[in-house]
C-alpha positions in Angstrom: 7.5 8.8 4.3 5.6 5.7 4.8 4.5 3.7 1.8 1.3 1.6 2.5 0.4 -0.9 0.1 -3.5 -0.7 -0.6 -6.0 -2.8 -1.9 -9.7 -2.2 -3.5 -12.7 -4.6 -4.0 -11.6 -4.7 -7.7 -8.3 -6.4 -6.8 -9.9 -8.9 -4.6 -12.4 -9.7 -7.4 -9.4 -10.4 -9.5 -8.2 -12.7 -6.8 -11.3 -14.8 -7.2 -13.8 -13.3 -4.5 -17.1 -12.4 -5.7 -18.2 -8.8 -5.9 -20.4 -8.8 -2.5 -17.9 -10.6 -0.7 -15.0 -8.3 -1.9 -17.2 -5.4 -0.7 -17.7 -6.9 2.5 -14.0 -7.5 3.2 -13.4 -4.0 2.3 -16.1 -2.8 4.9 -14.8 -4.9 7.5 -11.3 -3.8 6.8 -12.3 -0.1 7.3 -14.0 -1.1 10.4 -10.9 -2.6 11.8 -8.7 0.4 10.9 -11.3 2.6 12.7 -11.1 0.2 15.7 -7.3 0.8 15.7 -7.7 4.5 15.9 -7.4 5.5 12.2 -10.4 7.7 11.8 -9.7 8.4 8.4 -11.2 5.2 7.3 -14.6 6.3 8.7 -15.3 8.0 5.1 -18.3 6.2 3.1 -16.7 7.0 0.0 -13.2 5.6 0.7 -12.8 2.1 -1.0 -9.1 1.5 -0.5 -7.7 -0.4 2.4 -4.4 -1.4 3.6 -3.3 -4.8 2.6 -2.4 -5.6 6.3 -6.0 -5.0 7.3 -7.3 -7.4 4.5 -4.8 -9.9 5.3 -6.0 -9.8 9.1 -9.6 -10.1 8.0 -9.0 -12.9 5.9 -6.3 -14.8 8.0 -3.9 -15.0 5.4 -0.7 -13.3 4.0 -0.5 -12.1 0.2 2.7 -12.5 -1.4 4.7 -9.6 -2.8 4.4 -11.6 -6.3 0.8 -11.7 -6.1 0.4 -8.0 -5.0 2.8 -7.1 -8.1 0.8 -9.1 -10.5 -2.5 -7.3 -9.3 -0.8 -3.9 -9.7 0.3 -4.5 -13.1 -3.3 -4.6 -14.9 -4.2 -1.7 -12.8 -1.2 0.5 -13.9 -1.6 -0.4 -17.7 -5.4 0.6 -17.6 -4.6 4.1 -16.0 -1.9 4.7 -18.5 -4.3 4.0 -21.3 -6.7 6.5 -20.1 -4.3 9.4 -20.2 
């Protein structure tokens, strides 16, 4: 089984991007994935994209530490909701 690390606009906002810029990055990453032949990303409701696509759009690479830091608050919020 292949595990793909994904990202949402909320995680981009946590990194310091504005809300509209974060949404634009997600939109562009979805278009990139569709161009690569992954039609799953054509869905207008889908807001989660692979980190590799975001990295390609931004021209940078996220460290595993940065991604782990972003995941901590998301997991703690999810456990509070249960």
